[in-house]
C-alpha positions as protocol buffer text, in pm:
chain_id: "A"
residue {
  index: 1
  type: MET
  ca { x: 8151 y: -12829 z: 3602 }
}
residue {
  index: 2
  type: LYS
  ca { x: 8344 y: -12882 z: 3277 }
}
residue {
  index: 3
  type: GLY
  ca { x: 8548 y: -12567 z: 3318 }
}
residue {
  index: 4
  type: VAL
  ca { x: 8646 y: -12654 z: 3659 }
}
residue {
  index: 5
  type: ALA
  ca { x: 8755 y: -13007 z: 3572 }
}
residue {
  index: 6
  type: ILE
  ca { x: 8969 y: -12826 z: 3345 }
}
residue {
  index: 7
  type: LEU
  ca { x: 9121 y: -12629 z: 3558 }
}
residue {
  index: 8
  type: LEU
  ca { x: 9214 y: -12852 z: 3837 }
}
residue {
  index: 9
  type: PRO
  ca { x: 9511 y: -12983 z: 3654 }
}
residue {
  index: 10
  type: LEU
  ca { x: 9629 y: -12641 z: 3608 }
}
residue {
  index: 11
  type: ALA
  ca { x: 9606 y: -12574 z: 3946 }
}
residue {
  index: 12
  type: ALA
  ca { x: 9776 y: -12858 z: 4052 }
}
residue {
  index: 13
  type: ALA
  ca { x: 10102 y: -12751 z: 3826 }
}
residue {
  index: 14
  type: PHE
  ca { x: 10141 y: -12421 z: 4017 }
}
residue {
  index: 15
  type: ALA
  ca { x: 10087 y: -12642 z: 4361 }
}
residue {
  index: 16
  type: PRO
  ca { x: 10427 y: -12621 z: 4553 }
}
residue {
  index: 17
  type: ALA
  ca { x: 10570 y: -12963 z: 4581 }
}
residue {
  index: 18
  type: PRO
  ca { x: 10597 y: -13162 z: 4893 }
}
residue {
  index: 19
  type: ALA
  ca { x: 10875 y: -13087 z: 5126 }
}
residue {
  index: 20
  type: SER
  ca { x: 11143 y: -13418 z: 5114 }
}
residue {
  index: 21
  type: ARG
  ca { x: 11256 y: -13574 z: 5405 }
}
residue {
  index: 22
  type: PRO
  ca { x: 11657 y: -13511 z: 5500 }
}
residue {
  index: 23
  type: SER
  ca { x: 11823 y: -13840 z: 5485 }
}
residue {
  index: 24
  type: LEU
  ca { x: 11896 y: -14002 z: 5805 }
}
residue {
  index: 25
  type: THR
  ca { x: 12180 y: -14198 z: 5673 }
}
residue {
  index: 26
  type: LEU
  ca { x: 12486 y: -14039 z: 5647 }
}
residue {
  index: 27
  type: ARG
  ca { x: 12822 y: -14148 z: 5556 }
}
residue {
  index: 28
  type: ALA
  ca { x: 13038 y: -14142 z: 5830 }
}
residue {
  index: 29
  type: ALA
  ca { x: 13411 y: -14059 z: 5716 }
}
residue {
  index: 30
  type: GLU
  ca { x: 13670 y: -14302 z: 5830 }
}
residue {
  index: 31
  type: MET
  ca { x: 13883 y: -14216 z: 6134 }
}
residue {
  index: 32
  type: SER
  ca { x: 14211 y: -14232 z: 6234 }
}
residue {
  index: 33
  type: LYS
  ca { x: 14339 y: -14495 z: 6459 }
}
residue {
  index: 34
  type: ALA
  ca { x: 14590 y: -14299 z: 6608 }
}
residue {
  index: 35
  type: ILE
  ca { x: 14412 y: -13995 z: 6660 }
}
residue {
  index: 36
  type: PRO
  ca { x: 14066 y: -14087 z: 6649 }
}
residue {
  index: 37
  type: PHE
  ca { x: 13853 y: -13746 z: 6654 }
}
residue {
  index: 38
  type: LEU
  ca { x: 14022 y: -13659 z: 6306 }
}
residue {
  index: 39
  type: GLU
  ca { x: 13934 y: -13839 z: 6027 }
}
residue {
  index: 40
  type: LYS
  ca { x: 14190 y: -14055 z: 5820 }
}
residue {
  index: 41
  type: PRO
  ca { x: 14491 y: -13903 z: 5589 }
}
residue {
  index: 42
  type: LYS
  ca { x: 14350 y: -14009 z: 5250 }
}
residue {
  index: 43
  type: LEU
  ca { x: 14679 y: -14155 z: 5118 }
}
residue {
  index: 44
  type: LEU
  ca { x: 14738 y: -14358 z: 5418 }
}
residue {
  index: 45
  type: ASP
  ca { x: 14508 y: -14691 z: 5379 }
}
residue {
  index: 46
  type: GLY
  ca { x: 14715 y: -14898 z: 5606 }
}
residue {
  index: 47
  type: THR
  ca { x: 14908 y: -15080 z: 5296 }
}
residue {
  index: 48
  type: MET
  ca { x: 15257 y: -14988 z: 5437 }
}
residue {
  index: 49
  type: ALA
  ca { x: 15396 y: -15142 z: 5753 }
}
residue {
  index: 50
  type: GLY
  ca { x: 15331 y: -14944 z: 6065 }
}
residue {
  index: 51
  type: ASP
  ca { x: 15048 y: -14696 z: 5937 }
}
residue {
  index: 52
  type: ILE
  ca { x: 14815 y: -14597 z: 6144 }
}
residue {
  index: 53
  type: GLY
  ca { x: 14647 y: -14286 z: 5983 }
}
residue {
  index: 54
  type: PHE
  ca { x: 14898 y: -14032 z: 6226 }
}
residue {
  index: 55
  type: ASP
  ca { x: 14964 y: -13744 z: 6046 }
}
residue {
  index: 56
  type: PRO
  ca { x: 14787 y: -13433 z: 6196 }
}
residue {
  index: 57
  type: LEU
  ca { x: 15005 y: -13200 z: 5988 }
}
residue {
  index: 58
  type: GLY
  ca { x: 14909 y: -13347 z: 5665 }
}
residue {
  index: 59
  type: LEU
  ca { x: 15235 y: -13455 z: 5548 }
}
residue {
  index: 60
  type: SER
  ca { x: 15137 y: -13707 z: 5311 }
}
residue {
  index: 61
  type: GLU
  ca { x: 14950 y: -13521 z: 5108 }
}
residue {
  index: 62
  type: ILE
  ca { x: 15226 y: -13290 z: 4987 }
}
residue {
  index: 63
  type: ASP
  ca { x: 15297 y: -13387 z: 4629 }
}
residue {
  index: 64
  type: ASP
  ca { x: 15529 y: -13062 z: 4528 }
}
residue {
  index: 65
  type: VAL
  ca { x: 15896 y: -13054 z: 4361 }
}
residue {
  index: 66
  type: GLY
  ca { x: 15941 y: -13431 z: 4351 }
}
residue {
  index: 67
  type: ILE
  ca { x: 15831 y: -13512 z: 4662 }
}
residue {
  index: 68
  type: ASP
  ca { x: 15533 y: -13721 z: 4760 }
}
residue {
  index: 69
  type: LEU
  ca { x: 15444 y: -13985 z: 5024 }
}
residue {
  index: 70
  type: TYR
  ca { x: 15690 y: -14226 z: 4804 }
}
residue {
  index: 71
  type: TRP
  ca { x: 15955 y: -13999 z: 4949 }
}
residue {
  index: 72
  type: MET
  ca { x: 15791 y: -13968 z: 5256 }
}
residue {
  index: 73
  type: ARG
  ca { x: 15863 y: -14358 z: 5313 }
}
residue {
  index: 74
  type: GLU
  ca { x: 16174 y: -14356 z: 5210 }
}
residue {
  index: 75
  type: ALA
  ca { x: 16298 y: -14091 z: 5434 }
}
residue {
  index: 76
  type: GLU
  ca { x: 16127 y: -14232 z: 5760 }
}
residue {
  index: 77
  type: LEU
  ca { x: 16268 y: -14543 z: 5709 }
}
residue {
  index: 78
  type: LYS
  ca { x: 16628 y: -14361 z: 5585 }
}
residue {
  index: 79
  type: HIS
  ca { x: 16645 y: -14197 z: 5934 }
}
residue {
  index: 80
  type: SER
  ca { x: 16484 y: -14490 z: 6185 }
}
residue {
  index: 81
  type: ARG
  ca { x: 16780 y: -14693 z: 5981 }
}
residue {
  index: 82
  type: VAL
  ca { x: 17065 y: -14400 z: 6109 }
}
residue {
  index: 83
  type: ALA
  ca { x: 16889 y: -14324 z: 6434 }
}
residue {
  index: 84
  type: MET
  ca { x: 16918 y: -14702 z: 6542 }
}
residue {
  index: 85
  type: MET
  ca { x: 17304 y: -14727 z: 6468 }
}
residue {
  index: 86
  type: ALA
  ca { x: 17325 y: -14370 z: 6606 }
}
residue {
  index: 87
  type: CYS
  ca { x: 17150 y: -14499 z: 6902 }
}
residue {
  index: 88
  type: ALA
  ca { x: 17372 y: -14827 z: 6941 }
}
residue {
  index: 89
  type: GLY
  ca { x: 17729 y: -14636 z: 6856 }
}
residue {
  index: 90
  type: PHE
  ca { x: 17585 y: -14373 z: 7096 }
}
residue {
  index: 91
  type: TRP
  ca { x: 17599 y: -14689 z: 7400 }
}
residue {
  index: 92
  type: PHE
  ca { x: 17858 y: -14884 z: 7244 }
}
residue {
  index: 93
  type: THR
  ca { x: 18135 y: -14589 z: 7266 }
}
residue {
  index: 94
  type: GLU
  ca { x: 17980 y: -14458 z: 7673 }
}
residue {
  index: 95
  type: PHE
  ca { x: 18083 y: -14834 z: 7730 }
}
residue {
  index: 96
  type: PHE
  ca { x: 18334 y: -14962 z: 7585 }
}
residue {
  index: 97
  type: GLY
  ca { x: 18484 y: -14650 z: 7486 }
}
residue {
  index: 98
  type: PRO
  ca { x: 18643 y: -14462 z: 7129 }
}
residue {
  index: 99
  type: LEU
  ca { x: 18847 y: -14612 z: 6868 }
}
residue {
  index: 100
  type: PRO
  ca { x: 19211 y: -14619 z: 6936 }
}
residue {
  index: 101
  type: GLY
  ca { x: 19352 y: -14211 z: 6869 }
}
residue {
  index: 102
  type: TRP
  ca { x: 19000 y: -14062 z: 6937 }
}
residue {
  index: 103
  type: PRO
  ca { x: 18940 y: -13857 z: 7252 }
}
residue {
  index: 104
  type: VAL
  ca { x: 18789 y: -14038 z: 7576 }
}
residue {
  index: 105
  type: ALA
  ca { x: 18469 y: -13859 z: 7700 }
}
residue {
  index: 106
  type: GLU
  ca { x: 18593 y: -13912 z: 8078 }
}
residue {
  index: 107
  type: GLY
  ca { x: 18306 y: -13872 z: 8239 }
}
residue {
  index: 108
  type: LYS
  ca { x: 18192 y: -13650 z: 7956 }
}
residue {
  index: 109
  type: SER
  ca { x: 17834 y: -13657 z: 7775 }
}
residue {
  index: 110
  type: GLN
  ca { x: 17917 y: -13767 z: 7343 }
}
residue {
  index: 111
  type: VAL
  ca { x: 17753 y: -13435 z: 7265 }
}
residue {
  index: 112
  type: ASP
  ca { x: 18066 y: -13275 z: 7385 }
}
residue {
  index: 113
  type: VAL
  ca { x: 18312 y: -13530 z: 7305 }
}
residue {
  index: 114
  type: PHE
  ca { x: 18170 y: -13446 z: 6931 }
}
residue {
  index: 115
  type: TRP
  ca { x: 18290 y: -13060 z: 7008 }
}
residue {
  index: 116
  type: VAL
  ca { x: 18696 y: -13211 z: 7044 }
}
residue {
  index: 117
  type: VAL
  ca { x: 18632 y: -13426 z: 6784 }
}
residue {
  index: 118
  type: VAL
  ca { x: 18568 y: -13115 z: 6581 }
}
residue {
  index: 119
  type: ASP
  ca { x: 18899 y: -12957 z: 6726 }
}
residue {
  index: 120
  type: GLU
  ca { x: 19132 y: -13206 z: 6703 }
}
residue {
  index: 121
  type: HIS
  ca { x: 18998 y: -13401 z: 6382 }
}
residue {
  index: 122
  type: PRO
  ca { x: 18835 y: -13159 z: 6145 }
}
residue {
  index: 123
  type: LYS
  ca { x: 18939 y: -13323 z: 5813 }
}
residue {
  index: 124
  type: GLU
  ca { x: 18829 y: -13652 z: 5929 }
}
residue {
  index: 125
  type: LEU
  ca { x: 18525 y: -13494 z: 6011 }
}
residue {
  index: 126
  type: ALA
  ca { x: 18513 y: -13350 z: 5661 }
}
residue {
  index: 127
  type: SER
  ca { x: 18573 y: -13615 z: 5486 }
}
residue {
  index: 128
  type: ALA
  ca { x: 18283 y: -13834 z: 5659 }
}
residue {
  index: 129
  type: ILE
  ca { x: 18083 y: -13495 z: 5538 }
}
residue {
  index: 130
  type: LEU
  ca { x: 18176 y: -13560 z: 5189 }
}
residue {
  index: 131
  type: PHE
  ca { x: 18149 y: -13908 z: 5171 }
}
residue {
  index: 132
  type: LEU
  ca { x: 17756 y: -13903 z: 5286 }
}
residue {
  index: 133
  type: GLY
  ca { x: 17694 y: -13609 z: 5082 }
}
residue {
  index: 134
  type: ILE
  ca { x: 17804 y: -13837 z: 4810 }
}
residue {
  index: 135
  type: VAL
  ca { x: 17627 y: -14137 z: 4896 }
}
residue {
  index: 136
  type: GLU
  ca { x: 17293 y: -13922 z: 4934 }
}
residue {
  index: 137
  type: ALA
  ca { x: 17330 y: -13754 z: 4571 }
}
residue {
  index: 138
  type: ILE
  ca { x: 17378 y: -14144 z: 4448 }
}
residue {
  index: 139
  type: THR
  ca { x: 17099 y: -14298 z: 4610 }
}
residue {
  index: 140
  type: GLY
  ca { x: 16839 y: -13953 z: 4589 }
}
residue {
  index: 141
  type: VAL
  ca { x: 16902 y: -14048 z: 4170 }
}
residue {
  index: 142
  type: ALA
  ca { x: 16843 y: -14435 z: 4247 }
}
residue {
  index: 143
  type: ILE
  ca { x: 16544 y: -14380 z: 4424 }
}
residue {
  index: 144
  type: THR
  ca { x: 16406 y: -14100 z: 4194 }
}
residue {
  index: 145
  type: LYS
  ca { x: 16411 y: -14375 z: 3891 }
}
residue {
  index: 146
  type: GLY
  ca { x: 16281 y: -14682 z: 4102 }
}
residue {
  index: 147
  type: ARG
  ca { x: 15985 y: -14442 z: 4203 }
}
residue {
  index: 148
  type: GLU
  ca { x: 15948 y: -14343 z: 3862 }
}
residue {
  index: 149
  type: ALA
  ca { x: 15993 y: -14702 z: 3697 }
}
residue {
  index: 150
  type: GLY
  ca { x: 15764 y: -14831 z: 3990 }
}
residue {
  index: 151
  type: THR
  ca { x: 16003 y: -15128 z: 4062 }
}
residue {
  index: 152
  type: ARG
  ca { x: 16134 y: -15056 z: 4333 }
}
residue {
  index: 153
  type: ALA
  ca { x: 15950 y: -15037 z: 4727 }
}
residue {
  index: 154
  type: PRO
  ca { x: 16066 y: -14747 z: 4945 }
}
residue {
  index: 155
  type: GLY
  ca { x: 16377 y: -14805 z: 5150 }
}
residue {
  index: 156
  type: ASP
  ca { x: 16433 y: -15153 z: 4949 }
}
residue {
  index: 157
  type: TRP
  ca { x: 16811 y: -15141 z: 4915 }
}
residue {
  index: 158
  type: GLY
  ca { x: 16851 y: -15517 z: 4825 }
}
residue {
  index: 159
  type: PHE
  ca { x: 17073 y: -15517 z: 5158 }
}
residue {
  index: 160
  type: ASN
  ca { x: 17008 y: -15874 z: 5327 }
}
residue {
  index: 161
  type: PRO
  ca { x: 17337 y: -16024 z: 5414 }
}
residue {
  index: 162
  type: LEU
  ca { x: 17212 y: -16243 z: 5705 }
}
residue {
  index: 163
  type: LYS
  ca { x: 16930 y: -16364 z: 5439 }
}
residue {
  index: 164
  type: PHE
  ca { x: 16641 y: -16287 z: 5702 }
}
residue {
  index: 165
  type: LYS
  ca { x: 16324 y: -16375 z: 5547 }
}
residue {
  index: 166
  type: VAL
  ca { x: 16128 y: -16040 z: 5443 }
}
residue {
  index: 167
  type: THR
  ca { x: 15754 y: -16043 z: 5575 }
}
residue {
  index: 168
  type: GLU
  ca { x: 15499 y: -15794 z: 5670 }
}
residue {
  index: 169
  type: GLU
  ca { x: 15599 y: -15858 z: 6077 }
}
residue {
  index: 170
  type: MET
  ca { x: 15949 y: -15817 z: 6003 }
}
residue {
  index: 171
  type: SER
  ca { x: 15866 y: -15459 z: 5823 }
}
residue {
  index: 172
  type: LEU
  ca { x: 15664 y: -15381 z: 6046 }
}
residue {
  index: 173
  type: LYS
  ca { x: 15922 y: -15423 z: 6344 }
}
residue {
  index: 174
  type: GLU
  ca { x: 16181 y: -15248 z: 6159 }
}
residue {
  index: 175
  type: ILE
  ca { x: 15988 y: -14932 z: 6154 }
}
residue {
  index: 176
  type: GLN
  ca { x: 15831 y: -14951 z: 6536 }
}
residue {
  index: 177
  type: ASN
  ca { x: 16198 y: -14990 z: 6636 }
}
residue {
  index: 178
  type: GLY
  ca { x: 16322 y: -14700 z: 6392 }
}
residue {
  index: 179
  type: ARG
  ca { x: 16072 y: -14489 z: 6559 }
}
residue {
  index: 180
  type: ILE
  ca { x: 16152 y: -14551 z: 6898 }
}
residue {
  index: 181
  type: ALA
  ca { x: 16536 y: -14492 z: 6800 }
}
residue {
  index: 182
  type: MET
  ca { x: 16422 y: -14161 z: 6638 }
}
residue {
  index: 183
  type: TRP
  ca { x: 16297 y: -14069 z: 6972 }
}
residue {
  index: 184
  type: ALA
  ca { x: 16561 y: -14183 z: 7185 }
}
residue {
  index: 185
  type: ALA
  ca { x: 16856 y: -14049 z: 6929 }
}
residue {
  index: 186
  type: ALA
  ca { x: 16713 y: -13701 z: 6995 }
}
residue {
  index: 187
  type: GLY
  ca { x: 16646 y: -13746 z: 7366 }
}
residue {
  index: 188
  type: LEU
  ca { x: 17039 y: -13865 z: 7382 }
}
residue {
  index: 189
  type: ILE
  ca { x: 17137 y: -13566 z: 7224 }
}
residue {
  index: 190
  type: ALA
  ca { x: 16899 y: -13333 z: 7418 }
}
residue {
  index: 191
  type: GLN
  ca { x: 17017 y: -13491 z: 7766 }
}
residue {
  index: 192
  type: GLY
  ca { x: 17393 y: -13473 z: 7686 }
}
residue {
  index: 193
  type: THR
  ca { x: 17377 y: -13114 z: 7570 }
}
residue {
  index: 194
  type: VAL
  ca { x: 17184 y: -12991 z: 7880 }
}
residue {
  index: 195
  type: THR
  ca { x: 17384 y: -13211 z: 8163 }
}
residue {
  index: 196
  type: HIS
  ca { x: 17732 y: -13292 z: 7985 }
}
residue {
  index: 197
  type: GLU
  ca { x: 17715 y: -13661 z: 8157 }
}
residue {
  index: 198
  type: PRO
  ca { x: 17672 y: -14020 z: 7986 }
}
residue {
  index: 199
  type: SER
  ca { x: 17309 y: -14105 z: 7909 }
}
residue {
  index: 200
  type: TYR
  ca { x: 17339 y: -14398 z: 8181 }
}
residue {
  index: 201
  type: ALA
  ca { x: 17449 y: -14130 z: 8474 }
}
residue {
  index: 202
  type: ASN
  ca { x: 17109 y: -13932 z: 8392 }
}
residue {
  index: 203
  type: LEU
  ca { x: 16915 y: -14262 z: 8532 }
}
residue {
  index: 204
  type: HIS
  ca { x: 17035 y: -14210 z: 8850 }
}
residue {
  index: 205
  type: PHE
  ca { x: 17035 y: -14525 z: 8969 }
}
């Protein structure tokens, strides 16, 4: 009996361990508000105005050759502002006409008028492109320095001549209207290219 008592601990050492039960609590990944069946992009934490986790192409995670989320946000705001001005200019010219000395649409789309401008005012157009290129180069340097210093928010140029109060609500309105304007500008150009008619003529009232 003593021998058996001595062997019992040794036998227990070689006995298979009891199988552990799988954990029933699995950590659920946070899902995107915009696309509920996809996980929320890790860098889109909701701190930026208009951020609802929409990034199906993963652009927010690019971090190469100086392009990162900061640059992406800067580009989005810049394109939003340009698109809003483009839509306003598009419709203003259709309803009130062009500046003196510039071609009149005469029932054509503004896209067709653009090609007339290319033929009749090539120097002015080239000067405008050169000017915009210089502006892009200067602002590119300013954006890079601001990002490195961490003292400048994307899109913040301190341009506020009407002294609007900068709030989260105003920032949200700007980005939402800007996103709609980008779609609108693309639509205006597309319909003008296809139909060769002013935008209001395509409403078919």
